[in-house]
C-alpha positions as CSV (number, residue, x, y, z in Angstrom):
1,M,-25.9,-43.9,-37.7
2,K,-28.4,-41.7,-35.8
3,K,-27.3,-38.2,-35.0
4,T,-29.9,-37.4,-32.4
5,L,-29.4,-38.7,-28.8
6,L,-32.1,-41.2,-28.0
7,F,-33.3,-42.6,-24.7
8,F,-35.4,-45.8,-24.5
9,C,-36.9,-46.5,-21.1
10,L,-38.0,-50.1,-20.7
11,P,-40.8,-50.6,-18.3
12,L,-39.1,-53.4,-16.5
13,F,-39.1,-54.0,-12.8
14,F,-37.7,-57.1,-11.2
15,S,-37.7,-58.5,-7.7
16,C,-34.8,-60.9,-6.8
17,G,-34.2,-63.4,-4.1
18,E,-36.4,-65.0,-1.5
19,N,-37.7,-63.2,1.5
20,S,-36.2,-64.4,4.8
21,N,-38.5,-65.7,7.6
22,S,-36.3,-64.2,10.3
23,E,-34.8,-60.8,11.0
24,K,-31.5,-62.5,11.6
25,A,-31.3,-63.9,8.1
26,E,-32.3,-60.5,6.6
27,S,-29.5,-58.8,8.5
28,E,-27.0,-61.3,7.1
29,N,-28.0,-60.9,3.5
30,I,-28.3,-57.3,2.3
31,L,-29.6,-58.5,-1.1
32,D,-32.6,-60.4,0.3
33,N,-35.1,-57.8,-1.0
34,L,-33.2,-56.6,-4.0
35,T,-35.2,-55.0,-6.9
36,F,-33.8,-53.5,-10.1
37,T,-35.0,-51.5,-13.1
38,V,-33.6,-51.4,-16.6
39,D,-33.2,-48.6,-19.1
40,T,-31.6,-48.6,-22.5
41,L,-29.5,-45.6,-23.5
42,I,-28.4,-45.0,-27.1
43,L,-25.0,-43.4,-27.5
44,D,-24.8,-40.4,-29.9
45,V,-22.1,-41.0,-32.5
46,G,-22.9,-38.0,-34.8
47,E,-22.2,-38.7,-38.4
48,E,-19.6,-41.4,-37.8
49,I,-20.3,-44.8,-39.4
50,F,-18.7,-47.9,-38.0
51,N,-19.5,-51.4,-36.8
52,P,-20.5,-51.1,-33.1
53,G,-19.9,-54.8,-32.6
54,A,-16.2,-54.5,-33.4
55,Y,-15.0,-53.0,-30.1
56,Y,-12.4,-55.2,-28.5
57,G,-10.8,-53.6,-25.5
58,R,-12.7,-51.3,-23.1
59,D,-11.7,-49.3,-20.1
60,L,-12.6,-46.1,-18.2
61,N,-10.5,-43.1,-17.2
62,E,-9.6,-42.5,-13.5
63,D,-12.8,-40.6,-12.5
64,G,-15.1,-42.9,-14.6
65,E,-16.4,-40.1,-16.7
66,I,-14.8,-41.1,-20.0
67,A,-15.0,-44.5,-21.7
68,Y,-12.2,-45.6,-24.0
69,W,-13.1,-48.4,-26.4
70,F,-10.6,-49.9,-28.8
71,Y,-12.0,-50.2,-32.3
72,E,-10.2,-53.2,-33.8
73,P,-10.9,-52.8,-37.6
74,E,-9.3,-49.3,-37.8
75,K,-6.9,-49.5,-34.9
76,Q,-8.6,-46.6,-33.1
77,I,-9.6,-45.5,-29.7
78,H,-13.2,-44.2,-29.5
79,E,-13.5,-41.7,-26.6
80,Y,-17.0,-41.5,-25.1
81,D,-18.3,-38.8,-22.8
82,L,-20.5,-40.8,-20.4
83,A,-22.2,-37.8,-18.8
84,N,-23.6,-36.8,-22.1
85,L,-23.7,-40.2,-23.7
86,K,-21.9,-39.2,-26.9
87,L,-18.8,-40.0,-28.9
88,K,-16.3,-37.3,-28.0
89,A,-13.4,-38.1,-30.3
90,I,-11.7,-40.8,-32.4
91,H,-8.0,-41.3,-32.0
92,S,-6.0,-43.3,-34.6
93,F,-2.9,-45.4,-34.1
94,E,-0.2,-46.7,-36.4
95,T,0.4,-50.3,-37.4
96,D,3.9,-49.8,-38.8
97,G,7.0,-47.8,-37.8
98,P,8.3,-46.7,-34.4
99,N,4.9,-45.9,-32.9
100,A,3.2,-49.2,-34.1
101,I,0.8,-50.8,-31.7
102,P,0.5,-54.5,-31.2
103,S,-1.0,-56.3,-34.2
104,Y,-3.5,-58.5,-32.4
105,L,-4.5,-56.7,-29.2
106,N,-5.4,-59.0,-26.3
107,N,-4.9,-56.5,-23.5
108,F,-6.1,-52.9,-23.4
109,Q,-5.7,-50.8,-20.2
110,A,-6.3,-47.1,-19.6
111,L,-3.5,-45.5,-17.5
112,P,-3.4,-42.1,-15.8
113,N,-2.6,-39.0,-18.0
114,Q,-4.4,-40.4,-21.1
115,E,-1.9,-43.1,-21.6
116,F,-2.7,-46.7,-22.6
117,F,-1.1,-50.1,-22.1
118,M,-1.6,-52.3,-25.1
119,A,-0.3,-55.8,-25.5
120,D,-0.4,-59.0,-27.6
121,Y,1.8,-62.1,-27.2
122,A,4.6,-60.5,-29.3
123,K,4.6,-56.8,-28.4
124,T,3.7,-54.7,-25.4
125,G,3.9,-51.0,-24.9
126,V,2.5,-47.7,-23.5
127,Y,1.0,-45.2,-25.9
128,S,-0.4,-41.7,-25.6
129,L,-3.8,-40.7,-26.9
130,D,-2.2,-38.9,-29.8
131,G,-0.6,-42.2,-31.0
132,A,2.9,-41.9,-29.8
133,Q,4.7,-44.8,-28.2
134,V,5.7,-43.8,-24.7
135,L,7.3,-47.1,-23.6
136,N,8.4,-50.2,-25.5
137,L,8.2,-53.0,-23.1
138,R,10.2,-56.1,-23.9
139,I,8.5,-58.7,-21.7
140,Q,10.4,-61.8,-22.7
141,L,12.0,-64.3,-20.3
142,E,15.5,-63.7,-21.7
143,N,15.2,-60.0,-20.9
144,I,14.1,-60.4,-17.2
145,A,16.2,-61.8,-14.4
146,G,14.8,-63.8,-11.5
147,F,12.8,-66.6,-13.2
148,D,13.8,-70.2,-13.6
149,P,16.4,-70.2,-16.5
150,E,14.8,-73.5,-17.7
151,A,11.3,-71.9,-17.9
152,T,9.6,-71.7,-21.3
153,F,6.3,-69.9,-20.4
154,S,5.1,-66.6,-21.9
155,L,4.9,-63.6,-19.6
156,T,2.3,-61.8,-21.7
157,N,-0.8,-63.9,-20.8
158,N,-3.2,-61.5,-19.0
159,V,-0.5,-58.9,-18.8
160,H,-1.2,-55.6,-17.0
161,L,0.7,-52.6,-15.8
162,S,0.5,-50.8,-12.5
163,P,-0.8,-47.2,-12.7
164,D,2.7,-45.8,-12.0
165,K,4.1,-48.0,-14.8
166,K,6.7,-49.5,-12.5
167,K,5.3,-53.0,-12.2
168,I,4.3,-55.5,-14.8
169,L,1.8,-58.2,-13.7
170,S,0.7,-61.3,-15.6
171,L,-0.4,-64.9,-15.4
172,P,2.3,-66.7,-17.3
173,N,1.6,-69.9,-19.2
174,N,2.8,-72.0,-22.1
175,F,0.8,-72.0,-25.3
176,A,-2.8,-72.9,-24.3
177,G,-1.4,-74.5,-21.1
178,P,-2.2,-73.9,-17.4
179,V,-1.2,-70.8,-15.6
180,E,2.2,-71.1,-13.9
181,G,1.6,-68.6,-11.2
182,F,1.4,-64.8,-10.7
183,A,4.4,-62.9,-12.2
184,V,5.5,-59.6,-10.6
185,I,8.1,-57.7,-12.6
186,D,10.0,-54.6,-11.7
187,R,9.9,-52.7,-15.0
188,E,12.9,-50.4,-14.2
189,K,15.2,-53.1,-12.9
190,M,13.9,-55.8,-15.3
191,T,13.8,-58.4,-12.5
192,G,10.8,-60.5,-11.5
193,N,9.5,-63.4,-9.5
194,L,6.7,-66.0,-9.8
195,R,4.2,-66.4,-6.9
196,Q,2.0,-69.5,-6.6
197,L,-1.8,-69.4,-6.6
198,P,-2.8,-72.7,-5.0
199,A,-6.4,-71.8,-4.4
200,L,-6.9,-71.3,-8.1
201,E,-5.3,-74.6,-9.3
202,I,-8.7,-76.2,-9.4
203,T,-9.3,-74.2,-12.6
204,D,-7.3,-76.6,-14.7
205,K,-9.9,-79.3,-14.1
206,Y,-12.6,-77.3,-15.6
207,N,-11.5,-76.3,-19.1
208,V,-11.5,-78.5,-22.1
209,S,-9.5,-78.2,-25.3
210,F,-9.7,-79.6,-28.9
211,E,-6.5,-79.5,-31.0
212,Q,-6.7,-79.6,-34.8
213,G,-3.5,-79.0,-36.8
214,N,-1.7,-76.0,-35.4
215,G,-4.8,-74.6,-33.8
216,I,-6.5,-75.2,-30.5
217,S,-10.0,-74.3,-29.2
218,R,-10.8,-74.1,-25.5
219,S,-13.9,-73.8,-23.4
220,G,-14.6,-73.6,-19.6
221,D,-13.0,-71.7,-16.8
222,F,-9.7,-69.8,-16.8
223,Q,-7.7,-67.7,-14.4
224,S,-8.0,-64.0,-15.1
225,L,-6.4,-60.8,-13.9
226,Q,-8.2,-57.5,-13.6
227,Y,-7.4,-54.0,-12.2
228,L,-10.1,-52.5,-10.0
229,N,-10.2,-49.8,-7.3
230,E,-6.4,-49.7,-6.7
231,L,-6.1,-53.5,-6.5
232,F,-5.4,-56.3,-8.9
233,F,-7.9,-59.2,-8.7
234,I,-6.9,-62.7,-9.7
235,Y,-10.0,-64.9,-10.1
236,S,-11.4,-68.0,-11.8
237,G,-14.8,-69.1,-13.0
238,A,-14.3,-72.4,-11.2
239,T,-14.1,-71.2,-7.6
240,S,-15.3,-68.3,-5.5
241,D,-11.8,-68.0,-4.0
242,I,-9.8,-65.0,-5.2
243,Y,-6.5,-63.3,-4.7
244,T,-5.9,-59.6,-4.5
245,Y,-2.6,-57.9,-5.1
246,D,-1.8,-54.5,-3.7
247,W,0.8,-53.1,-6.1
248,K,1.7,-50.3,-3.6
249,T,2.8,-52.7,-0.8
250,D,3.7,-55.7,-3.0
251,S,1.3,-57.9,-1.0
252,L,-0.7,-60.9,-2.3
253,T,-3.9,-61.9,-0.2
254,L,-6.2,-64.9,-0.5
255,H,-9.9,-64.3,0.1
256,S,-12.5,-67.1,0.7
257,F,-16.2,-66.5,1.0
258,P,-18.9,-68.3,3.1
259,H,-21.4,-68.7,0.3
260,R,-24.8,-70.3,1.2
261,L,-26.8,-69.8,-2.0
262,V,-24.2,-71.5,-4.3
263,A,-21.3,-73.9,-4.0
264,K,-17.9,-72.6,-3.3
265,S,-16.5,-74.2,-6.4
266,K,-17.2,-76.7,-9.2
267,T,-16.7,-80.4,-8.3
268,G,-16.3,-83.7,-10.1
269,D,-14.2,-84.8,-13.1
270,F,-14.5,-83.8,-16.7
271,A,-12.5,-84.5,-19.8
272,T,-9.9,-81.8,-20.4
273,Q,-9.0,-82.9,-23.9
274,V,-11.4,-84.2,-26.5
275,D,-11.3,-85.3,-30.2
276,S,-13.9,-83.1,-31.7
277,N,-15.3,-79.6,-31.5
278,E,-18.8,-81.0,-30.9
279,R,-17.5,-82.9,-27.9
280,R,-15.8,-79.8,-26.6
281,W,-19.1,-78.0,-26.6
282,E,-20.8,-80.9,-24.9
283,V,-18.3,-81.0,-22.1
284,G,-18.4,-77.2,-21.7
285,K,-22.2,-77.4,-21.4
286,E,-22.0,-80.0,-18.6
287,M,-19.5,-77.8,-16.8
288,R,-21.8,-74.8,-16.9
289,K,-24.5,-76.8,-15.0
290,Q,-22.3,-75.9,-12.0
291,I,-21.7,-72.4,-10.7
292,T,-19.4,-70.2,-12.8
293,F,-18.1,-67.0,-11.1
294,G,-17.4,-63.8,-13.0
295,K,-15.2,-60.7,-12.6
296,F,-15.6,-58.0,-9.9
297,Y,-17.2,-54.6,-10.1
298,W,-16.7,-51.6,-7.8
299,D,-19.6,-49.3,-6.9
300,E,-17.9,-46.2,-5.4
301,S,-21.3,-44.7,-4.4
302,R,-21.9,-47.6,-1.9
303,S,-18.2,-48.5,-1.3
304,M,-19.1,-52.0,-2.3
305,Y,-17.8,-54.7,-4.7
306,F,-20.2,-56.9,-6.7
307,R,-19.8,-60.1,-8.6
308,F,-22.0,-62.1,-10.9
309,G,-22.3,-65.9,-11.2
310,S,-24.3,-68.2,-13.4
311,M,-25.5,-71.8,-13.6
312,T,-27.5,-73.6,-16.4
313,N,-30.0,-76.4,-15.7
314,E,-30.9,-79.4,-17.8
315,N,-33.4,-77.4,-19.8
316,D,-30.7,-74.9,-20.8
317,K,-32.2,-72.2,-18.6
318,T,-29.6,-70.0,-17.0
319,T,-29.9,-68.6,-13.4
320,V,-27.8,-65.5,-12.8
321,Y,-26.6,-64.7,-9.3
322,L,-25.4,-61.5,-7.7
323,F,-22.9,-61.4,-4.8
324,A,-22.2,-58.3,-2.8
325,Y,-19.1,-57.5,-0.7
326,D,-18.0,-54.6,1.5
327,G,-14.9,-52.5,0.9
328,K,-12.7,-55.1,2.7
329,L,-14.2,-57.9,0.6
330,N,-16.4,-59.4,3.3
331,L,-19.4,-61.2,1.8
332,Q,-22.5,-59.2,2.5
333,G,-25.2,-60.7,0.4
334,E,-26.2,-63.1,-2.4
335,T,-29.3,-63.6,-4.5
336,A,-30.7,-65.1,-7.7
337,M,-31.5,-62.4,-10.3
338,E,-34.9,-63.2,-11.7
339,G,-35.3,-61.6,-15.1
340,L,-31.6,-61.9,-16.1
341,E,-30.6,-64.6,-18.5
342,N,-26.9,-63.9,-19.0
343,M,-24.0,-62.9,-16.8
344,F,-22.2,-59.6,-17.5
345,Y,-18.7,-59.5,-18.9
346,Q,-18.0,-55.9,-20.0
347,A,-20.0,-53.9,-17.5
348,F,-19.0,-51.0,-15.2
349,F,-20.5,-49.0,-12.3
350,R,-21.0,-45.3,-12.5
351,K,-22.8,-43.2,-9.9
352,G,-24.4,-46.2,-8.3
353,K,-25.8,-47.8,-11.5
354,L,-24.4,-50.7,-13.6
355,Y,-23.9,-50.2,-17.3
356,N,-23.5,-53.0,-19.8
357,Y,-22.5,-52.4,-23.4
358,S,-25.0,-53.4,-26.0
359,I,-26.1,-52.7,-29.6
360,V,-29.5,-51.4,-30.6
361,G,-30.1,-51.5,-34.4
362,E,-26.9,-49.9,-35.8
363,D,-26.1,-47.9,-32.7
364,P,-23.9,-48.5,-29.7
365,A,-25.8,-48.5,-26.4
366,L,-25.6,-48.9,-22.7
367,I,-28.1,-51.0,-20.7
368,E,-28.5,-49.2,-17.4
369,Y,-29.4,-51.3,-14.3
370,S,-30.5,-49.5,-11.1
371,F,-30.3,-51.6,-8.0
372,D,-32.4,-51.0,-4.9
373,F,-31.8,-52.9,-1.6
């Protein structure tokens, strides 16, 4: 691994979207004249040697200055100083005993005071940065009152914790089945309820599964839960509609957007169960020819949310779209991003620039996008 901090500046400059022929159209779409530049920043890891492709969970601290990335092979949290682009510390966690973390991590969330919520389908807990278990959360139906006693779903799908550690939020489902709703659980009282998400039920039409033996493979769109800017976002790749949940006021709100550049959602019928893995890929490819919406990003410098979408044509060329929203989630602009071939999945905003994790040679890196509009 390279010890010296390196910067690679790529001479790229892109212009996105189509110019409007009227002043009115320009005022309605703030991204009409979007341009962006791209730099590649190598992260300094000193003498440490590890596989930079083995990070699983990623999150930032409260002020966005520290990145915490979970390194799966060694059950460690790698702490990065984003201002200086360097690995600051490595924190190890136990796999056995009273402080053991979940075996197969599928949720990783940074909480205030250098604590971390970690979960898999069997175990959930809160851990300090020094490896101690702060809370052991037993999120099973039999431990929580308020749900249908006949229910058989798991409460740990897409499970999150509110910053004050008082509410557990998740998208319960049966194994590889559709989401049953949005679960809100009072951690201290161990009571909960299930709230329906009718605007996202369309998602079930746009994922396809192949079962073989005791295993199952799935492709397509799914409902997801993310925490961003003091809100929980519930979204799907199949539709532009989203829900936000304000954990402080216990309120769930539906948001719909008047998109013009892309369709509001996918349409048509597709097979949802197939008899081969090859057929699963084929059906998934057909689904991706329609718009697929991604997660949300918060740019504190502009007080704006952003979201990416993508669509693939008959020649397998992907068009990436960018959507912009104000702080109240009103749609402000949309544009096709010429020069981008893939949608972002693990990016974040910091001081007005978007950073996407990447690997350059044997080194971890951040691809920096500077937007001008």
